[in-house]
VEXBASE-81763 format. One record per residue (C-alpha): residue in three letters; x, y, z. Coordinates in steps of 0.2 Angstrom, whole numbers, padded with zeros to 4 digits, always signed. Example, Ala and Ser with C-alpha at 12.3 -4.5 7.8 and 13.67 -1.06 7.14 Angstrom:
// VEXBASE-81763
ALA+0062-0022+0039SER+0068-0005+0036
***
This chain:
// VEXBASE-81763
UNK+0530-0054+0272UNK+0535-0057+0254UNK+0547-0045+0246UNK+0547-0043+0227UNK+0561-0034+0217UNK+0569-0033+0200UNK+0587-0037+0199UNK+0596-0038+0182UNK+0580-0039+0173UNK+0574-0054+0184UNK+0559-0054+0196UNK+0565-0059+0213UNK+0553-0066+0226UNK+0560-0067+0244UNK+0551-0073+0260UNK+0557-0061+0273UNK+0546-0068+0287UNK+0540-0086+0288UNK+0540-0094+0270UNK+0530-0100+0256UNK+0518-0115+0257UNK+0523-0129+0245UNK+0508-0126+0234UNK+0513-0107+0232UNK+0531-0113+0228UNK+0524-0125+0215UNK+0514-0111+0207UNK+0529-0099+0205UNK+0539-0114+0198UNK+0524-0116+0185UNK+0526-0098+0180UNK+0545-0101+0176UNK+0553-0095+0192UNK+0566-0106+0199UNK+0573-0107+0217UNK+0590-0101+0221UNK+0596-0115+0234UNK+0609-0103+0241UNK+0596-0089+0246UNK+0580-0098+0245UNK+0573-0084+0233UNK+0563-0088+0218UNK+0570-0080+0202UNK+0562-0077+0185UNK+0570-0078+0168UNK+0579-0062+0161UNK+0568-0048+0154UNK+0553-0051+0165UNK+0537-0044+0159UNK+0524-0034+0169UNK+0511-0047+0166UNK+0521-0060+0176UNK+0524-0047+0190UNK+0506-0043+0191UNK+0501-0062+0192UNK+0513-0065+0206UNK+0507-0050+0216UNK+0489-0054+0214UNK+0491-0073+0218UNK+0501-0069+0234UNK+0489-0056+0239UNK+0474-0068+0237UNK+0483-0080+0248UNK+0483-0068+0262UNK+0502-0064+0261UNK+0508-0046+0263UNK+0518-0041+0248UNK+0531-0027+0248UNK+0537-0020+0232UNK+0555-0013+0232UNK+0567-0005+0220UNK+0555+0004+0209UNK+0544-0011+0207UNK+0529-0001+0215UNK+0530+0012+0201UNK+0530-0002+0188UNK+0515-0010+0195UNK+0506+0006+0197UNK+0509+0010+0179UNK+0502-0007+0174UNK+0487-0004+0184UNK+0484+0013+0175UNK+0486+0004+0158UNK+0473-0009+0163UNK+0461+0005+0167UNK+0465+0014+0151UNK+0462-0003+0142UNK+0445-0006+0150UNK+0440+0012+0145UNK+0445+0009+0127UNK+0435-0007+0127UNK+0420+0002+0133UNK+0421+0017+0121UNK+0424+0005+0106UNK+0410-0006+0111UNK+0398+0009+0113UNK+0403+0015+0096UNK+0402-0002+0087UNK+0385-0005+0095UNK+0379+0012+0088UNK+0376+0018+0105UNK+0388+0033+0106UNK+0401+0042+0095UNK+0418+0042+0102UNK+0425+0057+0112UNK+0431+0070+0099UNK+0421+0062+0084UNK+0413+0079+0079UNK+0430+0087+0080UNK+0438+0073+0070UNK+0425+0073+0056UNK+0426+0092+0055UNK+0445+0090+0053UNK+0443+0078+0039UNK+0432+0090+0030UNK+0443+0104+0032UNK+0461+0098+0031UNK+0461+0081+0023UNK+0461+0082+0004UNK+0457+0064+0001UNK+0439+0061+0005UNK+0438+0045+0015UNK+0424+0033+0010UNK+0411+0028+0023UNK+0420+0012+0028UNK+0436+0021+0031UNK+0428+0035+0041UNK+0420+0021+0052UNK+0437+0013+0054UNK+0445+0029+0058UNK+0432+0033+0072UNK+0435+0016+0079UNK+0453+0020+0080UNK+0449+0036+0089UNK+0438+0027+0101UNK+0450+0012+0105UNK+0465+0023+0105UNK+0477+0008+0102UNK+0468-0003+0089UNK+0470-0016+0075UNK+0463-0014+0057UNK+0460-0031+0050UNK+0452-0025+0034UNK+0455-0034+0017UNK+0469-0029+0006UNK+0465-0014-0004UNK+0452-0006+0008UNK+0463+0009+0012UNK+0470+0005+0029UNK+0484+0017+0026UNK+0473+0032+0023UNK+0463+0028+0039UNK+0479+0028+0050UNK+0486+0044+0041UNK+0470+0054+0045UNK+0470+0049+0063UNK+0488+0053+0065UNK+0487+0070+0057UNK+0472+0074+0068UNK+0481+0068+0084UNK+0496+0078+0079UNK+0486+0094+0076UNK+0479+0092+0094UNK+0496+0090+0101UNK+0495+0072+0106UNK+0508+0065+0093UNK+0524+0071+0085UNK+0529+0058+0072UNK+0523+0042+0064UNK+0535+0027+0065UNK+0530+0013+0053UNK+0538-0005+0054UNK+0534-0016+0039UNK+0541-0025+0024UNK+0552-0015+0012UNK+0538-0015-0001UNK+0527-0004+0010UNK+0539+0011+0010UNK+0533+0018-0007UNK+0515+0016-0003UNK+0517+0025+0014UNK+0525+0040+0006UNK+0514+0041-0009UNK+0498+0039+0002UNK+0504+0051+0014UNK+0505+0065+0001UNK+0489+0059-0008UNK+0479+0058+0009UNK+0486+0073+0018UNK+0490+0084+0003UNK+0509+0087+0006UNK+0525+0078+0005UNK+0531+0071+0022UNK+0548+0074+0029UNK+0553+0056+0029UNK+0567+0046+0035UNK+0571+0028+0030UNK+0579+0018+0044UNK+0584+0003+0034UNK+0598-0001+0022UNK+0614+0008+0020UNK+0629+0010+0032UNK+0624+0005+0050UNK+0633+0018+0059UNK+0626+0032+0048UNK+0609+0025+0050UNK+0610+0024+0069UNK+0614+0043+0069UNK+0597+0046+0062UNK+0589+0040+0079UNK+0597+0055+0088UNK+0582+0066+0085UNK+0576+0081+0095UNK+0560+0093+0094UNK+0568+0103+0080UNK+0574+0088+0069UNK+0560+0076+0071UNK+0553+0070+0055UNK+0535+0067+0050UNK+0537+0049+0045UNK+0550+0036+0049UNK+0550+0019+0040UNK+0560+0004+0045UNK+0559-0015+0042UNK+0557-0029+0054UNK+0575-0035+0051UNK+0582-0018+0054UNK+0571-0015+0070UNK+0578-0032+0076UNK+0596-0026+0074UNK+0593-0008+0080UNK+0581-0011+0094UNK+0591-0002+0107UNK+0594+0014+0096UNK+0575+0014+0093UNK+0571+0012+0111UNK+0582+0027+0115UNK+0574+0037+0101UNK+0557+0034+0108UNK+0562+0040+0125UNK+0568+0057+0118UNK+0561+0070+0129UNK+0546+0078+0122UNK+0544+0067+0107UNK+0529+0056+0106UNK+0528+0043+0092UNK+0513+0034+0084UNK+0519+0017+0081UNK+0511+0007+0066UNK+0515-0011+0063UNK+0511-0014+0044UNK+0508-0031+0037UNK+0508-0037+0056UNK+0506-0055+0052UNK+0525-0055+0051UNK+0526-0054+0070UNK+0513-0068+0074UNK+0526-0081+0081UNK+0525-0079+0100UNK+0543-0083+0101UNK+0549-0074+0086UNK+0563-0061+0086UNK+0553-0049+0076UNK+0539-0050+0088UNK+0551-0047+0103UNK+0558-0032+0095UNK+0541-0025+0091UNK+0535-0028+0109UNK+0551-0020+0116UNK+0547-0003+0108UNK+0528-0003+0109UNK+0528+0001+0127UNK+0537+0017+0123UNK+0525+0023+0110UNK+0512+0036+0114UNK+0499+0027+0102UNK+0499+0011+0093UNK+0491+0003+0078UNK+0493-0014+0069UNK+0487-0017+0051UNK+0485-0034+0042UNK+0473-0042+0030UNK+0476-0059+0037UNK+0475-0058+0056UNK+0473-0077+0060UNK+0481-0087+0047UNK+0483-0104+0056UNK+0479-0103+0074UNK+0472-0092+0087UNK+0488-0090+0096UNK+0493-0079+0082UNK+0482-0066+0090UNK+0492-0065+0106UNK+0507-0055+0099UNK+0497-0043+0089UNK+0486-0037+0104UNK+0501-0037+0116UNK+0509-0024+0104UNK+0494-0013+0105UNK+0493-0014+0125UNK+0510-0020+0130UNK+0507-0015+0149UNK+0490-0023+0150UNK+0489-0038+0138UNK+0471-0039+0132UNK+0471-0058+0132UNK+0477-0062+0150UNK+0488-0077+0154UNK+0473-0087+0161UNK+0462-0082+0146UNK+0476-0089+0134UNK+0476-0106+0144UNK+0457-0107+0143UNK+0457-0103+0124UNK+0470-0117+0120UNK+0460-0129+0130UNK+0443-0124+0122UNK+0450-0125+0105UNK+0459-0141+0107UNK+0442-0148+0114UNK+0433-0142+0098UNK+0423-0129+0108UNK+0425-0115+0095UNK+0409-0105+0101UNK+0415-0104+0119UNK+0432-0098+0113UNK+0424-0085+0102UNK+0415-0079+0117UNK+0431-0076+0126UNK+0438-0066+0111UNK+0422-0056+0110UNK+0425-0049+0127UNK+0444-0047+0126UNK+0449-0042+0109UNK+0432-0039+0100UNK+0432-0021+0104UNK+0450-0018+0099UNK+0449-0022+0080UNK+0440-0016+0065UNK+0437-0026+0049UNK+0431-0021+0032UNK+0426-0036+0021UNK+0428-0037+0003UNK+0410-0035+0000UNK+0410-0019+0010UNK+0421-0010-0002UNK+0409-0006-0016UNK+0421-0012-0030UNK+0417-0017-0047UNK+0417-0036-0049UNK+0432-0046-0053UNK+0431-0056-0069UNK+0440-0072-0069UNK+0441-0077-0087UNK+0441-0096-0092UNK+0459-0102-0093UNK+0467-0102-0110UNK+0472-0120-0113UNK+0489-0121-0122UNK+0494-0136-0132UNK+0513-0139-0128UNK+0525-0140-0142UNK+0534-0156-0147UNK+0550-0154-0136UNK+0542-0147-0121UNK+0529-0161-0121UNK+0543-0174-0123UNK+0552-0166-0108UNK+0537-0165-0097UNK+0531-0183-0100UNK+0549-0189-0097UNK+0550-0181-0081UNK+0533-0187-0075UNK+0538-0205-0080UNK+0554-0203-0070UNK+0545-0196-0055UNK+0532-0211-0055UNK+0547-0223-0056UNK+0556-0214-0041UNK+0540-0214-0031UNK+0540-0233-0031UNK+0557-0235-0021UNK+0557-0219-0010UNK+0551-0228+0005UNK+0569-0234+0008UNK+0574-0217+0013UNK+0571-0207+0029UNK+0556-0195+0030UNK+0566-0179+0029UNK+0574-0184+0013UNK+0558-0191+0005UNK+0549-0174+0009UNK+0563-0164+0001UNK+0563-0175-0014UNK+0544-0173-0016UNK+0546-0154-0015UNK+0560-0154-0028UNK+0551-0165-0040UNK+0535-0154-0040UNK+0547-0139-0043UNK+0554-0148-0058UNK+0537-0151-0065UNK+0532-0133-0063UNK+0548-0128-0072UNK+0544-0139-0086UNK+0528-0130-0088UNK+0535-0113-0087UNK+0552-0114-0096UNK+0560-0131-0099UNK+0578-0124-0100UNK+0577-0121-0081UNK+0579-0140-0079UNK+0598-0138-0082UNK+0600-0127-0067UNK+0601-0132-0049UNK+0586-0132-0036UNK+0591-0127-0018UNK+0591-0141-0006UNK+0587-0154-0020UNK+0600-0164-0029UNK+0590-0178-0038UNK+0594-0179-0056UNK+0578-0182-0066UNK+0586-0177-0083UNK+0599-0190-0082UNK+0611-0194-0097UNK+0599-0200-0109UNK+0605-0191-0125UNK+0588-0185-0132UNK+0581-0178-0115UNK+0598-0170-0109UNK+0601-0162-0127UNK+0583-0155-0127UNK+0585-0147-0110UNK+0603-0140-0114UNK+0599-0133-0131UNK+0580-0129-0128UNK+0581-0111-0134UNK+0588-0116-0151UNK+0574-0129-0153UNK+0558-0119-0150UNK+0549-0106-0140UNK+0537-0112-0126UNK+0519-0113-0132UNK+0514-0102-0117UNK+0526-0088-0122UNK+0518-0088-0139UNK+0501-0087-0131UNK+0506-0073-0119UNK+0514-0063-0133UNK+0498-0064-0143UNK+0487-0059-0129UNK+0498-0045-0123UNK+0499-0037-0140UNK+0480-0037-0141UNK+0478-0028-0124UNK+0492-0016-0128UNK+0485-0011-0144UNK+0469-0007-0135UNK+0479+0005-0124UNK+0478-0007-0109UNK+0492-0010-0096UNK+0495-0027-0091UNK+0504-0036-0076UNK+0511-0053-0080UNK+0514-0065-0065UNK+0527-0079-0065UNK+0536-0088-0051UNK+0553-0091-0059UNK+0566-0078-0062UNK+0573-0086-0078UNK+0555-0086-0085UNK+0553-0068-0080UNK+0569-0063-0089UNK+0564-0074-0104UNK+0547-0065-0105UNK+0556-0048-0103UNK+0568-0051-0117UNK+0554-0057-0129UNK+0544-0041-0126UNK+0560-0031-0128UNK+0563-0039-0145UNK+0545-0035-0150UNK+0546-0017-0145UNK+0534-0018-0131UNK+0539-0008-0116UNK+0540-0019-0100UNK+0548-0017-0083UNK+0553-0032-0073UNK+0552-0034-0054UNK+0559-0049-0044UNK+0568-0053-0028UNK+0584-0045-0034UNK+0576-0029-0039UNK+0582-0016-0026UNK+0570-0007-0014UNK+0572+0010-0008UNK+0580+0004+0008UNK+0593-0007+0000UNK+0606+0006-0001UNK+0611+0001-0019UNK+0618+0015-0029UNK+0614+0019-0047UNK+0600+0006-0047UNK+0582+0008-0052UNK+0571+0003-0037UNK+0555-0007-0037UNK+0546+0009-0032UNK+0553+0018-0048UNK+0549+0004-0059UNK+0531+0003-0053UNK+0528+0022-0055UNK+0535+0022-0072UNK+0523+0007-0077UNK+0508+0017-0069UNK+0513+0033-0079UNK+0501+0034-0093UNK+0514+0043-0104UNK+0529+0032-0100UNK+0528+0020-0114UNK+0529+0005-0102UNK+0514-0006-0105UNK+0519-0022-0096UNK+0525-0025-0078UNK+0533-0043-0077UNK+0534-0048-0059UNK+0534-0063-0047UNK+0522-0064-0032UNK+0535-0067-0019UNK+0542-0049-0023UNK+0527-0040-0028UNK+0511-0047-0021UNK+0511-0038-0005UNK+0510-0019-0001UNK+0510-0014-0020UNK+0495-0005-0028UNK+0493-0006-0047UNK+0475-0003-0048UNK+0475+0015-0053UNK+0484+0012-0070UNK+0481-0007-0073UNK+0466-0018-0072UNK+0472-0033-0082UNK+0483-0048-0075UNK+0489-0063-0084UNK+0496-0078-0074UNK+0509-0086-0085UNK+0512-0099-0072UNK+0506-0103-0054UNK+0512-0111-0038UNK+0502-0119-0024UNK+0505-0104-0013UNK+0487-0098-0010UNK+0492-0083+0001UNK+0503-0076-0013UNK+0489-0079-0026UNK+0477-0070-0016UNK+0489-0055-0013UNK+0492-0054-0031UNK+0474-0053-0035UNK+0472-0038-0024UNK+0486-0028-0033UNK+0473-0023-0047UNK+0457-0023-0037UNK+0458-0010-0023UNK+0449+0006-0016UNK+0453+0022-0026UNK+0452+0016-0043UNK+0442-0001-0044UNK+0425+0005-0040UNK+0420+0008-0058UNK+0433-0003-0067UNK+0432-0022-0068UNK+0448-0031-0064UNK+0452-0045-0077UNK+0462-0061-0073UNK+0468-0073-0086UNK+0477-0089-0084UNK+0488-0099-0096UNK+0488-0118-0093UNK+0497-0132-0103UNK+0484-0145-0108UNK+0485-0162-0099UNK+0497-0156-0086UNK+0497-0152-0067UNK+0494-0134-0072UNK+0475-0137-0071UNK+0478-0145-0054UNK+0487-0130-0047UNK+0474-0118-0053UNK+0460-0128-0046UNK+0469-0131-0030UNK+0473-0112-0026UNK+0455-0107-0031UNK+0448-0120-0019UNK+0459-0114-0005UNK+0456-0096-0009UNK+0437-0099-0008UNK+0439-0108+0009UNK+0451-0094+0016UNK+0438-0081+0010UNK+0424-0089+0020UNK+0435-0091+0035UNK+0442-0073+0035UNK+0425-0066+0034UNK+0420-0074+0050UNK+0420-0063+0066UNK+0433-0074+0075UNK+0440-0086+0062UNK+0445-0100+0074UNK+0450-0117+0065UNK+0463-0130+0067UNK+0480-0131+0060UNK+0475-0142+0046UNK+0463-0129+0038UNK+0477-0125+0026UNK+0492-0136+0022UNK+0509-0132+0028UNK+0517-0139+0013UNK+0507-0137-0002UNK+0520-0145-0014UNK+0521-0161-0004UNK+0502-0162-0002UNK+0500-0160-0021UNK+0513-0173-0024UNK+0505-0186-0014UNK+0488-0182-0022UNK+0495-0184-0039UNK+0507-0198-0038UNK+0503-0208-0023UNK+0484-0211-0024
***
């Protein structure tokens, strides 16, 4: 007989009669259990999961051994078996619905509820996504940004709550999603939610907010991945409050894709305590198939949809280039559990990408740019004497310097993090130009931007201006201020609602002021790193001007969708304009991100986008450097 128990969070396997065969001991060791030489017991690592326990039980039983479960382990295994039955039923129901064979249970009631109680009329693709969530119970929505995923979840949540299934909505995501969740809640359901922000501020006072009961529970809770990681124990306690059932939503779920990540571990630890679960992301598989594992484990934590054996088979198939066979496994395991709306399904007006505006650089900025290019070429000839890490760091830094030249040459006088190479040097003419640039000339791009924005504003248009550098953003803001053009600035230091900064205007407030037709704010100046995700500008703005670009394709794609989304872009064309300095790397950057955006779009539209790690570069700056200076 083999006795299994849990002690100190570890699975303990003990042979009470006879013993284990060598092959059985090898299998346990393969699964990470180590033998205690003093007792002869096999012991797992701490925080054992149910999946490992099930594997051990099933394996030993298949080998003809009698397995005894002690110390409450029988209840855990029984709960897992029940969860697996629920998962299989969810797969069957979702498959029947997606195949057009049968509407999910409660579909008529849900559609009647939408008609009667939800002021926002969901579009056809949103209704289909909502019914899929009803069928699958715990599901993912991988629809493209701007498709209305938030409204889908809110509609299902409200329906479940009115049926007595759910009490509150608990959303984990980046701080930028807080404003949209609160505004979309009111727009979709017709009333302001009782909302609690569980991020920022004093830690002790925040933790007091987790002590909820039936009378004090709020409609909507919002927290960040960072805060969840720090407060995971209080959140677990909150989810275990008697009589309170939470609908857990992981927004922008690509943040928890790393299998060994601390954010993923925190999300998994609370998922098993939620009554219902949903994950949302527009980029489900950015680099490898293993990115899917955490996402679906969050949905079904007691019955992982992709089993341990399936994961091993998938890795072998993908490494062997057998993508079709891998897709076949996914079709049966996770295929029924996610819904995807593609960009072409949204019925939006087309996006218009205007021909780039080529700007002729002025005398001093051209001199600075050409000098830096020359010094980079010379440095490239001798860098092979250095170690690889130093070489890569230098290449990234040099590309950053070139991009600074094209954005605002005065930035060359400031330091770049993790890069200390002096490309300006002590040559009097170059050093003086950089140090005194503002007194010598205005960047040619800035002149072109001012002219274009003035025309658009005179025509009553609102404009978002994108730049990747804080000093450039501030320079643009001061220029518009001098001209009397109302402009709001958002970058990394601009506080969000969760920051706890007193007497400071938040990003949410700045965006709302920009979108307000009567505010007098005509321009939003922002950088993609701070404003390209979870932000909607499409209801008041359909013009974007890119003052400068980086090689980051993901941020570029996110920024495009800020003004091209459901609920405003159906009958209004989104316009994109680009300012490029002639005969510089500006043209290479734009061509590169457009090429990668097209490739990414094709891949994401596939049913199961399986591809190798080299599909998209890990280090775009180094890739560009080698293409431009070493070939």
